[in-house]
VOLUMTI-175566 format. One record per atom (N, C-alpha, C): residue number from 1; chain; x, y, z. Coordinates in steps of 0.001 Angstrom, whole numbers, plus 524288, in hexadecimal, padded with zeros to 5 digits. Layout:
# residues N
PT     n   chain      xx      yy      zz
PT   NUM       A       X       Y       Z
...
This chain:
# residues 114
PT     n   chain      xx      yy      zz
PT     1       A   801BD   7FAF4   8008A
PT     1       A   8006E   80005   7FFA4
PT     1       A   802FE   8047A   800BC
PT     2       A   8022A   8082F   7FACC
PT     2       A   806B8   80BEB   7FB5C
PT     2       A   8030B   810D1   80069
PT     3       A   80535   8147E   8026A
PT     3       A   8047C   81917   805F0
PT     3       A   805EA   81D51   8039A
PT     4       A   8011B   82152   802D6
PT     4       A   80336   82485   802D1
PT     4       A   7FF45   828E9   80581
PT     5       A   80395   82B52   8090F
PT     5       A   800C5   82E6C   80D02
PT     5       A   7FCE0   831BD   80A79
PT     6       A   7F77D   832DB   80D29
PT     6       A   7F390   835AD   80BDF
PT     6       A   7F3C8   83A90   80D9B
PT     7       A   7F619   83C83   811E0
PT     7       A   7F888   842FD   811A4
PT     7       A   7FD52   84235   81620
PT     8       A   80039   84525   816ED
PT     8       A   805E6   8467E   81A05
PT     8       A   8039E   84522   82069
PT     9       A   80854   840E2   820CB
PT     9       A   80749   83E5E   82588
PT     9       A   8082E   84373   82AFA
PT    10       A   804AA   84241   82EBC
PT    10       A   80637   84570   8317A
PT    10       A   809F9   84667   83641
PT    11       A   80E89   847B1   836BA
PT    11       A   81139   84814   83CA9
PT    11       A   81197   84247   83EF4
PT    12       A   80DC6   83F99   8414D
PT    12       A   80CC6   83CDE   8439B
PT    12       A   80D98   836FC   83F65
PT    13       A   80DBE   836DC   83BF2
PT    13       A   80E0F   83304   83A1F
PT    13       A   81226   82E19   83864
PT    14       A   816BC   8315F   838A9
PT    14       A   81A54   82F4E   839CD
PT    14       A   81D13   82D5D   83D56
PT    15       A   81AD0   82D6C   84464
PT    15       A   81C30   82CBA   84928
PT    15       A   816BC   8282D   84798
PT    16       A   813E6   827EE   8478D
PT    16       A   80DFE   8245A   84758
PT    16       A   81328   8201F   845C6
PT    17       A   813CE   8212A   83EFF
PT    17       A   81540   81C01   83C67
PT    17       A   81B6F   8198D   83FB1
PT    18       A   81ED5   81CC8   84187
PT    18       A   82108   81BAE   84388
PT    18       A   821A0   81908   847B2
PT    19       A   81CFE   816EB   84B1E
PT    19       A   81CC6   814ED   8515E
PT    19       A   8184A   8114F   84DD2
PT    20       A   814CA   81210   84AF3
PT    20       A   8146C   80C3C   84712
PT    20       A   8160A   80815   8466B
PT    21       A   81A11   809E0   843BA
PT    21       A   81F04   80678   84192
PT    21       A   82239   803F9   84601
PT    22       A   82408   8080E   84935
PT    22       A   82765   80640   84E21
PT    22       A   822A6   80406   85371
PT    23       A   81DD8   80451   8517A
PT    23       A   81B7A   80087   8569F
PT    23       A   81B85   80591   85C70
PT    24       A   81A2B   80A13   85B4A
PT    24       A   81B17   80C97   85ED8
PT    24       A   8171D   8109F   86043
PT    25       A   8157F   81195   86414
PT    25       A   813EF   815CA   8664E
PT    25       A   8133D   81963   86729
PT    26       A   80EDE   81B77   86517
PT    26       A   80F8E   82261   86650
PT    26       A   80B2F   82585   8690A
PT    27       A   80CDC   82A1A   8680B
PT    27       A   80A28   82F48   86D1B
PT    27       A   806B5   83217   86897
PT    28       A   8022B   832F6   867C9
PT    28       A   8008F   8368F   864B4
PT    28       A   7FCA9   83A44   868EA
PT    29       A   7FA3D   83D2B   865E8
PT    29       A   7F564   83F4B   868E5
PT    29       A   7F31B   8418F   86332
PT    30       A   7EDFB   83FA6   8654D
PT    30       A   7EB83   83F15   8600A
PT    30       A   7E479   840FF   8631C
PT    31       A   7E1CF   843C8   86005
PT    31       A   7DE6B   8455D   86130
PT    31       A   7DDB9   8486A   868F2
PT    32       A   7E135   84B2E   869FD
PT    32       A   7E1ED   84C7F   86EB1
PT    32       A   7E33C   84841   87378
PT    33       A   7E3EB   8443F   871BC
PT    33       A   7E66E   83DF6   874A3
PT    33       A   7EBE1   83DEC   8727E
PT    34       A   7EDD4   83D0F   8787E
PT    34       A   7F36A   8393D   8781E
PT    34       A   7F2B8   83372   876A5
PT    35       A   7F66B   830D4   87538
PT    35       A   7F4BB   82B78   873B7
PT    35       A   7FA33   828E1   87352
PT    36       A   7FAC4   82488   873F1
PT    36       A   7FE67   82319   872C4
PT    36       A   7FCA1   81D0C   87009
PT    37       A   7FF1D   81D59   86AE2
PT    37       A   7FAF0   81A05   865D7
PT    37       A   8005C   81788   8634A
PT    38       A   7FDF2   81125   8613C
PT    38       A   80238   80EF7   85FBA
PT    38       A   8028C   80E15   85974
PT    39       A   80191   810CD   855F4
PT    39       A   80235   811A8   84EE6
PT    39       A   800CD   80C46   84EB4
PT    40       A   7FD96   809C9   84B06
PT    40       A   7FCCC   805BE   84983
PT    40       A   7FBF2   80678   841AC
PT    41       A   7F837   80BF3   84112
PT    41       A   7F7B9   80A8A   83AAC
PT    41       A   7F9F8   811AD   83A98
PT    42       A   7F9DC   81296   8362B
PT    42       A   7FC2E   817C8   83404
PT    42       A   7F8E0   816E6   82E1B
PT    43       A   7F700   819F3   82DF8
PT    43       A   7F2CC   819ED   827B5
PT    43       A   7F063   81F98   82903
PT    44       A   7EC5C   81E4A   82210
PT    44       A   7EA21   82295   8226C
PT    44       A   7E420   82456   821CE
PT    45       A   7E0EA   82730   8235F
PT    45       A   7DCDE   824EA   82388
PT    45       A   7D8EB   82AE0   82262
PT    46       A   7D667   829DC   81D54
PT    46       A   7D274   82DF4   81CBA
PT    46       A   7D871   83309   8188D
PT    47       A   7DD25   8322F   818B8
PT    47       A   7DF90   832CE   81502
PT    47       A   7E3CA   8371B   819EE
PT    48       A   7E275   8357B   81E2C
PT    48       A   7E633   83859   823FC
PT    48       A   7E780   83531   82826
PT    49       A   7EE14   83436   8298E
PT    49       A   7F141   8319D   82C07
PT    49       A   7EE1D   82E45   8312D
PT    50       A   7ED0C   82A74   83235
PT    50       A   7EB51   826C7   835AB
PT    50       A   7EF51   82254   83965
PT    51       A   7EF53   824F9   83BF8
PT    51       A   7F109   82067   8417D
PT    51       A   7EC8C   81B42   84377
PT    52       A   7ED90   81792   8428F
PT    52       A   7EBE6   813D9   846F7
PT    52       A   7EE33   81050   84A24
PT    53       A   7EF64   8118F   84FB7
PT    53       A   7F093   8112F   853AF
PT    53       A   7EE7E   80DEA   858C2
PT    54       A   7F186   80CEA   85ACB
PT    54       A   7EFA4   80931   86200
PT    54       A   7F23D   80C73   865EC
PT    55       A   7EE22   80ECC   86872
PT    55       A   7EFFC   811FA   86C96
PT    55       A   7F052   80F6E   8712B
PT    56       A   7F2B7   80F64   87384
PT    56       A   7F514   81052   879E3
PT    56       A   7F2F0   81279   87D36
PT    57       A   7F44A   81761   87D76
PT    57       A   7F29F   8194E   883F9
PT    57       A   7F19F   8203C   88105
PT    58       A   7F0B9   82456   884C5
PT    58       A   7EDF7   82852   8832F
PT    58       A   7EB21   8282C   88350
PT    59       A   7E7B5   82BF2   880F4
PT    59       A   7E088   82C41   88202
PT    59       A   7DF8F   82C8B   87B08
PT    60       A   7DA47   82C22   87BC0
PT    60       A   7D7EE   82C71   875F4
PT    60       A   7D60D   83141   8754B
PT    61       A   7D2A6   831FF   8732B
PT    61       A   7CF24   8388F   870C0
PT    61       A   7CCB4   83749   875F7
PT    62       A   7CAED   832C0   87671
PT    62       A   7C5D9   8307C   87938
PT    62       A   7C6DF   83004   87D46
PT    63       A   7CCEF   83199   87F04
PT    63       A   7CEB3   82FCA   8851E
PT    63       A   7CEC5   82A50   88743
PT    64       A   7D0D7   82717   88A5B
PT    64       A   7D3F0   82527   88A7C
PT    64       A   7D2D0   81EBD   88590
PT    65       A   7D905   81E37   884A1
PT    65       A   7D9E5   81852   883E7
PT    65       A   7D476   81320   885E0
PT    66       A   7D16B   81217   8807E
PT    66       A   7CD8A   80CD1   883F2
PT    66       A   7D2DF   808DC   88337
PT    67       A   7CF46   8068A   88852
PT    67       A   7D1EA   8000A   88A75
PT    67       A   7D454   7FC6E   88564
PT    68       A   7D16C   7FBAF   88486
PT    68       A   7D18B   7F85D   87F81
PT    68       A   7D5EC   7F79E   87A63
PT    69       A   7D875   7F47F   87B23
PT    69       A   7DDC0   7F664   87A69
PT    69       A   7DBDD   7F513   873DE
PT    70       A   7D8A9   7F2BE   871FD
PT    70       A   7D7C9   7F2E0   86C3D
PT    70       A   7D4D1   7F706   8690A
PT    71       A   7D294   7FC03   86C7C
PT    71       A   7D195   800A0   86C36
PT    71       A   7D3AF   805DB   86D61
PT    72       A   7D8DB   80307   86BDD
PT    72       A   7DE6F   806B6   86D0F
PT    72       A   7DF9D   809DB   86720
PT    73       A   7DD71   80873   862D6
PT    73       A   7DE6C   809A9   85CBB
PT    73       A   7DC04   80F8E   85C45
PT    74       A   7E06E   812D3   85961
PT    74       A   7E002   8183A   8585C
PT    74       A   7DFA2   8198C   85365
PT    75       A   7DD82   81CB5   84FE8
PT    75       A   7DE89   81CA8   848CF
PT    75       A   7DF36   82486   84C09
PT    76       A   7E2D9   82527   84A2E
PT    76       A   7E319   8285C   84B40
PT    76       A   7E62E   82EC1   84310
PT    77       A   7E373   83116   8448C
PT    77       A   7E4DB   834C7   83F9D
PT    77       A   7EBB4   83751   84287
PT    78       A   7EF4A   83508   83E03
PT    78       A   7F432   836AF   83FCB
PT    78       A   7F5BC   83D09   83F58
PT    79       A   7F26F   83FD3   83B71
PT    79       A   7F223   84589   83B6A
PT    79       A   7EECC   847D6   83F57
PT    80       A   7EDE3   84465   8416A
PT    80       A   7EB31   8489F   84825
PT    80       A   7EDB1   847B0   84D6E
PT    81       A   7F1E4   84241   84C35
PT    81       A   7F5EB   84126   85083
PT    81       A   7F75F   847AA   851A6
PT    82       A   7F602   8489A   857D7
PT    82       A   7FA5D   84CB9   8584E
PT    82       A   7FF83   84CFE   85824
PT    83       A   80250   84813   85BF8
PT    83       A   80781   84855   85BD7
PT    83       A   8078F   841D9   85C96
PT    84       A   80C29   8420B   85C03
PT    84       A   80DDB   838FF   85D36
PT    84       A   813D9   839CE   85E0A
PT    85       A   814AB   83596   860D9
PT    85       A   818D0   83517   862A2
PT    85       A   81A0E   82FB4   86441
PT    86       A   81E75   82D94   86216
PT    86       A   82051   8273F   862D5
PT    86       A   82111   82742   86950
PT    87       A   81D6F   82226   86DEC
PT    87       A   81DBB   822B3   8739B
PT    87       A   8228E   81E63   871A5
PT    88       A   82320   81B77   87813
PT    88       A   826ED   81654   87AA4
PT    88       A   82135   8148F   87C0A
PT    89       A   81C03   81515   87A85
PT    89       A   8191A   810E1   87C3E
PT    89       A   81989   80BC4   8791A
PT    90       A   815DC   8058F   87B5D
PT    90       A   816CD   8032F   878CE
PT    90       A   81157   802FF   872EE
PT    91       A   813DC   801A4   86F15
PT    91       A   810DA   800D5   86AA0
PT    91       A   80EC5   7FBD5   86AD5
PT    92       A   80916   7FC47   869C0
PT    92       A   80427   7F940   86A06
PT    92       A   7FF72   7F90A   86873
PT    93       A   7FDC8   7F557   86603
PT    93       A   7F7A0   7F2B8   86320
PT    93       A   7F3F3   7EFA5   86669
PT    94       A   7F10E   7EE8B   86415
PT    94       A   7EC91   7ED11   864FA
PT    94       A   7EC09   7E768   8630E
PT    95       A   7E84E   7E3F5   862EE
PT    95       A   7E819   7E00E   86015
PT    95       A   7E4E1   7E07D   85B12
PT    96       A   7E246   7E3CC   85C30
PT    96       A   7DBE2   7E63E   859BC
PT    96       A   7DE4A   7E73A   8518C
PT    97       A   7E6BE   7EA35   853C2
PT    97       A   7E74F   7EDBA   84F92
PT    97       A   7E6CB   7EAF3   84965
PT    98       A   7E616   7EE35   8455C
PT    98       A   7E353   7EBB3   841CA
PT    98       A   7E5FF   7F1B9   83E0D
PT    99       A   7E7E9   7EDBD   83821
PT    99       A   7E8F6   7F1E3   83612
PT    99       A   7E252   7F11F   83150
PT   100       A   7DEC7   7EFE4   832F0
PT   100       A   7D975   7F06C   8303C
PT   100       A   7D65C   7F42F   83451
PT   101       A   7D8E7   7FA74   83399
PT   101       A   7D7D2   7FE59   83400
PT   101       A   7D524   8021B   83138
PT   102       A   7CF80   80540   833A2
PT   102       A   7CC5E   8075A   830BE
PT   102       A   7CF5A   80F2F   83295
PT   103       A   7D41B   80EC9   835C1
PT   103       A   7D84A   812BE   83836
PT   103       A   7DB0A   8144A   83205
PT   104       A   7DCF5   81179   82F12
PT   104       A   7DEE5   81607   82B0E
PT   104       A   7DCD0   810F3   82589
PT   105       A   7DBCB   8162E   82153
PT   105       A   7D97D   8110D   81C8C
PT   105       A   7E00C   81194   81889
PT   106       A   7E4C5   81436   819A7
PT   106       A   7E821   811DB   815C0
PT   106       A   7EB7E   8124B   81B65
PT   107       A   7ED5B   80CA5   81A61
PT   107       A   7F25E   80C27   81F3C
PT   107       A   7F6BB   80CA1   81CE4
PT   108       A   7FBA0   811A0   8222F
PT   108       A   80077   81051   81E61
PT   108       A   803BF   80E16   8223D
PT   109       A   8039D   80EF8   8266F
PT   109       A   80626   80AD7   829AA
PT   109       A   802C9   80684   82F48
PT   110       A   805D9   80148   82E7C
PT   110       A   803C3   80020   83499
PT   110       A   8071E   7FA0A   8378E
PT   111       A   80427   7F9B5   83C08
PT   111       A   807C6   7F6CB   83EC0
PT   111       A   804B9   7F1BC   83D31
PT   112       A   80844   7EDD0   83A8C
PT   112       A   80708   7E988   8399F
PT   112       A   80398   7E6AC   83CED
PT   113       A   800DE   7E2F4   83D0E
PT   113       A   7FCAB   7E01D   83D7C
PT   113       A   7FFE6   7DAE7   83F7C
PT   114       A   7FF39   7D976   8460A
PT   114       A   804B5   7D3CC   84622
PT   114       A   8027D   7D0C3   844C6
């Protein structure tokens, strides 16, 4: 599959791509909430850069994280991420990780399924 960026990649893209490739957690500020997330998928949704990540700490725009591990998935528009930084937190995933996701309509990079 050839991938042609649909718009310029925002600055957060490169840090997220590095974290995804190296399976590292990142701290992001998104919609006013600080979160620790583990990037799994980067791609495009409706011509905008999009991230699918597993959130392990912090809060959400709706309050605290849910207790159920399978509900930690977050879909974020990369151009709305206010800040991003690699952390020393452990990378994590959940058993229900799948590349069959509606988070992106054009996949660019993803953590492979085991």
